[in-house]
C-alpha positions as CSV (number, residue, x, y, z in Angstrom):
1,X,47.6,-53.7,12.6
2,X,47.3,-52.7,9.0
3,X,46.6,-49.3,7.6
4,X,43.1,-50.3,6.5
5,X,42.2,-51.2,10.0
6,X,43.7,-48.0,11.4
7,X,41.6,-45.9,8.9
8,X,38.5,-47.8,10.0
9,X,39.2,-47.1,13.7
10,X,39.8,-43.4,13.0
11,X,36.6,-43.1,11.0
12,X,34.7,-44.8,13.8
13,X,36.1,-42.4,16.4
14,X,35.2,-39.4,14.2
15,X,31.7,-40.6,13.8
16,X,31.3,-41.2,17.5
17,X,32.6,-37.7,18.2
18,X,30.1,-36.2,15.7
19,X,27.2,-38.1,17.4
20,X,28.3,-36.9,20.8
21,X,28.4,-33.3,19.6
22,X,24.9,-33.6,18.2
23,X,23.6,-35.0,21.4
24,X,25.2,-32.2,23.4
25,X,23.6,-29.5,21.2
26,X,20.2,-31.1,21.6
27,X,20.7,-31.4,25.3
28,X,21.6,-27.7,25.5
29,X,18.5,-26.8,23.4
30,X,16.3,-28.8,25.9
31,X,17.9,-27.1,28.9
32,X,15.0,-25.1,30.6
33,X,14.9,-22.0,32.6
34,X,13.1,-21.9,35.9
35,X,9.3,-22.3,35.5
36,X,9.6,-23.6,31.9
37,X,7.4,-26.5,31.0
38,X,9.1,-30.0,31.2
39,X,7.3,-31.1,28.0
40,X,8.3,-28.2,25.8
41,X,9.9,-29.4,22.5
42,X,13.4,-28.1,21.5
43,X,13.3,-25.0,19.3
44,X,16.0,-25.7,16.7
45,X,16.3,-23.7,14.6
46,X,14.6,-20.6,16.0
47,X,12.2,-19.1,13.4
48,X,9.6,-16.3,13.9
49,X,7.2,-16.3,10.9
50,X,5.5,-13.1,9.7
51,X,2.1,-12.7,11.4
52,X,-0.7,-11.2,9.4
53,X,-3.6,-9.5,11.2
54,X,-6.9,-9.0,9.5
55,X,-8.0,-6.5,12.1
56,X,-7.2,-4.9,15.4
57,X,-4.0,-3.2,14.5
58,X,-3.0,0.4,14.4
59,X,-2.4,2.9,11.5
60,X,1.1,4.4,11.2
61,X,1.4,7.8,9.4
62,X,4.5,8.1,7.2
63,X,6.6,11.2,6.2
64,X,7.4,10.8,2.5
65,X,9.3,14.1,1.9
66,X,8.6,17.7,1.0
67,X,8.1,19.7,-2.2
68,X,9.1,23.3,-2.9
69,X,6.3,25.2,-4.6
70,X,6.8,28.0,-7.1
71,X,5.2,30.6,-4.8
72,X,7.7,29.9,-2.0
73,X,5.4,27.7,0.1
74,X,6.1,24.0,0.7
75,X,4.0,20.8,0.6
76,X,4.9,18.2,3.2
77,X,3.9,14.8,1.8
78,X,2.6,12.0,4.0
79,X,1.4,8.5,3.5
80,X,0.2,5.9,5.9
81,X,0.4,2.2,6.7
82,X,-2.7,0.5,7.9
83,X,-1.3,-2.6,9.6
84,X,-4.5,-4.6,9.0
85,X,-4.8,-6.8,5.9
86,X,-8.6,-6.4,5.8
87,X,-10.0,-3.9,8.2
88,X,-10.7,-0.4,6.8
89,X,-11.1,2.4,9.4
90,X,-13.1,5.6,9.4
91,X,-11.4,8.0,11.8
92,X,-12.8,11.5,11.7
93,X,-10.5,14.5,12.2
94,X,-10.3,15.2,15.9
95,X,-8.5,13.7,18.9
96,X,-7.8,10.4,17.2
97,X,-6.8,11.9,13.8
98,X,-5.1,15.3,14.1
99,X,-2.5,17.3,12.3
100,X,-0.5,20.1,14.0
101,X,-0.1,22.9,13.1
102,X,-3.3,23.8,11.3
103,X,-5.5,21.0,12.7
104,X,-6.9,18.9,14.0
105,X,-8.5,18.9,10.6
106,X,-6.0,19.9,8.0
107,X,-7.4,17.9,5.1
108,X,-5.8,14.6,6.0
109,X,-7.4,11.3,5.2
110,X,-10.2,10.2,7.4
111,X,-10.8,6.8,5.8
112,X,-7.9,4.3,5.9
113,X,-7.5,1.5,3.4
114,X,-5.6,-1.6,4.3
115,X,-1.8,-1.8,4.0
116,X,0.6,0.9,2.6
117,X,-0.8,4.0,0.9
118,X,2.0,6.3,-0.3
119,X,2.1,10.0,-1.3
120,X,-1.6,10.3,-0.3
121,X,-1.7,13.5,1.7
122,X,-0.1,16.9,1.4
123,X,0.1,19.6,4.1
124,X,0.9,23.0,2.7
125,X,3.0,25.2,5.0
126,X,4.1,28.8,4.4
127,X,7.4,30.1,3.0
128,X,8.6,31.1,6.5
129,X,8.0,27.6,8.0
130,X,11.7,27.4,8.6
131,X,12.7,24.8,11.2
132,X,9.2,24.2,12.5
133,X,7.7,20.7,12.6
134,X,4.5,19.2,11.5
135,X,3.0,16.3,13.4
136,X,0.3,13.8,12.3
137,X,-1.1,11.6,15.0
138,X,-3.5,8.7,14.5
139,X,-5.2,6.5,17.1
140,X,-6.8,3.3,15.8
141,X,-7.8,0.2,17.7
142,X,-6.5,1.7,20.9
143,X,-3.0,2.2,19.4
144,X,-1.6,5.7,18.9
145,X,1.0,6.4,16.2
146,X,2.5,9.7,15.1
147,X,5.1,11.1,12.7
148,X,7.0,14.3,12.9
149,X,8.0,16.0,9.7
150,X,10.3,19.0,9.0
151,X,12.0,20.6,6.0
152,X,15.2,18.6,6.2
153,X,17.2,19.2,3.0
154,X,17.8,15.5,2.5
155,X,14.1,14.9,2.4
156,X,13.3,17.2,-0.5
157,X,11.5,15.6,-3.4
158,X,9.6,16.9,-6.5
159,X,6.4,16.4,-8.3
160,X,7.9,13.7,-10.6
161,X,8.9,11.6,-7.6
162,X,5.2,11.5,-6.5
163,X,3.8,11.0,-10.0
164,X,6.2,8.1,-10.6
165,X,5.5,6.5,-7.2
166,X,9.1,7.0,-5.9
167,X,11.2,7.0,-9.0
168,X,14.0,9.6,-8.3
169,X,15.0,9.8,-12.0
170,X,14.8,13.4,-13.1
171,X,13.1,12.5,-16.3
172,X,15.1,15.1,-18.3
173,X,15.4,12.8,-21.4
174,X,12.0,11.2,-20.9
175,X,9.3,12.5,-23.3
176,X,6.5,10.9,-21.4
177,X,4.0,13.2,-19.8
178,X,1.5,12.2,-17.1
179,X,-2.1,11.6,-18.1
180,X,-4.6,14.5,-18.0
181,X,-7.5,13.7,-15.8
182,X,-10.8,15.5,-15.6
183,X,-13.5,14.8,-13.0
184,X,-16.4,16.8,-11.5
185,X,-15.5,18.8,-8.4
186,X,-18.7,18.3,-6.5
187,X,-21.5,15.8,-6.5
188,X,-24.6,14.9,-4.5
189,X,-25.8,11.4,-3.9
190,X,-28.1,9.2,-1.7
191,X,-27.5,6.0,0.1
192,X,-30.5,4.4,-1.7
193,X,-28.9,4.4,-5.2
194,X,-25.5,4.4,-6.8
195,X,-23.8,7.6,-7.8
196,X,-22.2,7.8,-11.2
197,X,-18.6,9.1,-11.1
198,X,-17.4,10.3,-14.5
199,X,-13.8,10.7,-15.5
200,X,-12.1,11.6,-18.8
201,X,-8.5,10.5,-19.3
202,X,-6.2,11.9,-22.0
203,X,-2.6,10.6,-22.5
204,X,0.3,10.9,-25.0
205,X,0.5,7.1,-25.4
206,X,3.8,6.8,-23.6
207,X,5.3,4.6,-22.5
208,X,4.2,2.0,-24.9
209,X,2.4,-0.8,-22.9
210,X,4.3,-4.0,-22.7
211,X,2.7,-6.8,-24.7
212,X,0.8,-9.4,-22.7
213,X,2.8,-12.6,-23.0
214,X,1.2,-15.5,-24.8
215,X,0.1,-18.4,-22.6
216,X,2.5,-21.3,-22.5
217,X,1.9,-24.1,-25.1
218,X,0.0,-27.1,-24.0
219,X,0.3,-30.8,-24.9
220,X,-2.5,-32.9,-26.4
221,X,-3.5,-33.8,-22.8
222,X,-3.8,-30.1,-21.8
223,X,-0.6,-30.1,-19.7
224,X,2.4,-27.8,-20.2
225,X,4.9,-28.9,-22.9
226,X,7.9,-28.3,-20.8
227,X,7.1,-29.7,-17.4
228,X,8.9,-27.9,-14.6
229,X,9.4,-24.6,-16.4
230,X,8.8,-21.5,-14.3
231,X,5.5,-19.7,-15.1
232,X,4.8,-16.3,-13.6
233,X,1.0,-16.3,-13.1
234,X,0.9,-13.4,-10.6
235,X,-1.1,-10.4,-11.8
236,X,-2.0,-12.1,-15.1
237,X,-5.4,-10.3,-15.3
238,X,-4.0,-6.9,-14.2
239,X,-4.7,-4.2,-16.8
240,X,-1.7,-2.7,-18.6
241,X,-1.1,0.7,-20.2
242,X,-3.5,3.5,-19.4
243,X,-5.8,2.8,-16.5
244,X,-8.0,4.4,-13.9
245,X,-8.7,3.6,-10.2
246,X,-11.0,5.1,-7.7
247,X,-10.3,5.1,-3.9
248,X,-11.9,6.6,-0.8
249,X,-10.0,9.4,0.8
250,X,-12.4,10.8,3.4
251,X,-15.7,9.7,4.6
252,X,-17.8,8.4,7.6
253,X,-18.3,4.9,6.1
254,X,-17.3,2.6,3.3
255,X,-17.7,3.5,-0.4
256,X,-17.9,0.5,-2.8
257,X,-16.9,1.1,-6.4
258,X,-18.2,-0.8,-9.4
259,X,-16.0,-1.7,-11.2
260,X,-13.5,-2.0,-8.4
261,X,-9.7,-1.7,-8.8
262,X,-7.8,-0.5,-11.9
263,X,-9.7,-0.3,-15.2
264,X,-8.1,-0.1,-18.6
265,X,-9.1,3.1,-20.5
266,X,-8.5,4.5,-24.0
267,X,-7.0,8.0,-24.2
268,X,-9.9,10.5,-24.5
269,X,-12.4,7.9,-23.3
270,X,-15.1,9.1,-20.8
271,X,-15.4,6.4,-18.2
272,X,-18.2,6.0,-15.6
273,X,-17.9,4.2,-12.3
274,X,-20.8,3.5,-9.9
275,X,-20.2,4.4,-6.3
276,X,-22.3,3.1,-3.4
277,X,-22.2,5.0,-0.1
278,X,-22.9,3.1,3.1
279,X,-24.0,6.1,5.2
280,X,-25.0,9.7,4.8
281,X,-22.3,12.4,5.2
282,X,-19.5,14.2,3.3
283,X,-17.1,12.1,1.3
284,X,-14.0,12.7,-0.7
285,X,-13.2,10.1,-3.4
286,X,-10.0,10.2,-5.4
287,X,-9.5,9.2,-9.1
288,X,-6.0,8.0,-10.0
289,X,-5.0,7.8,-13.7
290,X,-1.7,6.2,-14.6
291,X,0.1,5.3,-17.9
292,X,2.2,2.7,-16.1
293,X,5.0,5.2,-15.3
294,X,3.5,8.5,-14.3
295,X,0.1,9.2,-12.6
296,X,-2.3,12.0,-11.9
297,X,-4.9,12.3,-9.1
298,X,-8.1,14.3,-8.7
299,X,-10.5,14.5,-5.8
300,X,-14.3,14.7,-5.9
301,X,-16.3,15.9,-2.9
302,X,-19.7,14.0,-2.6
303,X,-22.5,15.0,-0.2
304,X,-24.6,12.0,0.6
305,X,-28.1,12.1,2.1
306,X,-30.5,9.5,3.3
307,X,-30.4,6.8,6.0
308,X,-28.2,3.8,6.1
309,X,-31.2,1.6,6.7
310,X,-32.9,2.6,3.5
311,X,-30.2,1.5,1.1
312,X,-31.2,-1.4,-1.1
313,X,-28.5,-3.9,-2.0
């Protein structure tokens, strides 16, 4: 028997062994526990995709850290995570939305926007708070979530961390200053007409906004010149540089802003946004100005009168 024939035999045996191993793995995957359906397909490989819920999920309060104030008091900073991708929830201060100590109403949000909202709520506690704890409890869609916060040394943050949305750089050598934002403190409105929210934003022009990249060149037929080149099209219409956003912080029903989302502004420009209130009551809306690195927030309390059924769309 020649060497060539021996190599062929060996290769055939190896291939046969590989096929046998594959069949054994498949047979093991199809082995069923008692009560399992006989027609269930094998689950190889096992993979659990992320599931997105538009509604029906809970709201999780988050402890972001604490800030030492010049007068000796402390601000405990919270955020929240609304697990729903679309559902917005109005949860008044009370049994389903309470803060302890100082609550149930301690100024926490009562209107919850979808997904993660960071650094959104501050609870001020006295200088002698010591080793006490603060608890924020939220019940939404039948699910109760709570967070317990204390003045743990490792959780200390400062104002710049909040203004920079979590950048722990001290900013010692950074000349950039946060925008100055001016809004009215109190307003009255009705559900039958839009309320005009005015804001004035002043900034030092830092950091310089990144230039908007030019669109990729196209051929005579309108297609890209370099087929297959990566093009980052996400957020192409998102404003850059100094911009302003309004959100709802507290209220019994939804507030719709026009324009919605971040709007580009020029330093010193007075900007007006229309707010439509879906129901009467007391609302708190928040203006947020950012230069792309640091931000400033201001709240406006709006007392809304009228009946929801009288509003004209």
